[in-house]
C-alpha positions in Angstrom: -22.2 9.4 0.4 -22.3 12.4 -1.8 -22.5 11.9 -5.5 -19.2 12.1 -7.2 -17.1 11.4 -4.1 -15.0 8.3 -3.8 -14.0 7.0 -0.4 -10.4 5.5 -0.5 -8.9 3.5 2.3 -6.2 0.9 2.7 -6.3 -2.4 4.5 -3.5 -4.9 5.4 -3.9 -8.4 4.0 -2.0 -11.6 4.8 -0.5 -13.2 1.6 1.7 -16.1 0.8 4.6 -13.7 0.8 3.9 -12.2 4.3 1.8 -9.0 4.4 0.5 -6.9 1.6 -2.3 -4.3 1.2 -5.3 -3.4 -0.7 -6.5 0.1 -1.6 -10.2 0.2 -1.8 -12.4 2.7 -3.6 -15.9 2.7 -2.3 -15.2 -0.7 -0.7 -14.1 -2.3 -4.0 -10.5 -3.3 -4.6 -8.7 -0.6 -6.6 -5.1 -1.7 -6.0 -4.1 -5.2 -4.8 -0.5 -5.3 -3.7 0.6 -8.8 -2.4 4.2 -8.0 -1.9 6.5 -5.0 -1.2 6.9 -2.6 -4.1 10.3 -1.1 -5.0 12.3 -4.2 -3.9 13.5 -7.1 -6.0 11.7 -10.3 -5.9 8.3 -11.0 -4.3 8.9 -10.1 -0.7 6.0 -9.5 1.6 6.0 -6.8 4.4 7.1 -8.2 7.7 4.0 -6.9 9.5 0.5 -5.7 8.9 1.5 -2.3 10.3 4.3 -1.9 7.7 1.9 -2.9 4.9 -0.7 -0.4 6.2 1.9 2.4 6.3 2.6 2.0 2.6 -1.1 1.5 1.7 -2.0 4.7 3.5 0.8 6.5 1.6 -0.7 5.3 -1.6 -4.1 6.6 -0.5 -2.5 10.0 0.3 -0.8 10.1 -3.1 -4.0 9.3 -5.0 -5.9 11.9 -3.0 -3.2 14.5 -3.9 -3.4 13.6 -7.6 0.0 12.0 -7.6 0.9 8.7 -9.2 0.4 5.7 -6.9 4.0 4.6 -7.0 6.3 3.6 -4.2 10.0 4.0 -4.3 12.8 2.6 -2.2 13.1 6.1 -0.7 9.4 6.0 0.3 10.0 2.8 2.1 13.1 4.2 3.8 11.2 7.3 4.9 8.5 5.2 6.5 11.2 3.2 8.4 10.5 0.0 6.5 13.7 -2.0 6.3 14.2 -4.4 3.4 15.7 -7.6 4.9 16.1 -10.8 2.9 
């Protein structure tokens, strides 16, 4: 790895809420998200694939120097439906 470079990637993780994700920076947890952001309550993602879609969006935002936030619109654009 080149000096000064940080390798970011997302991984899906099973949680007590369902599925969540971690964003890792050089294989160390940078963001740990155990439930779906931008929805009320602590609701997990329905699948590992859904969690990974959002985790990868966070990686893309960080890589583009954008805040690592997720909105309900982001979830909708990824096709992730919030069902209680």
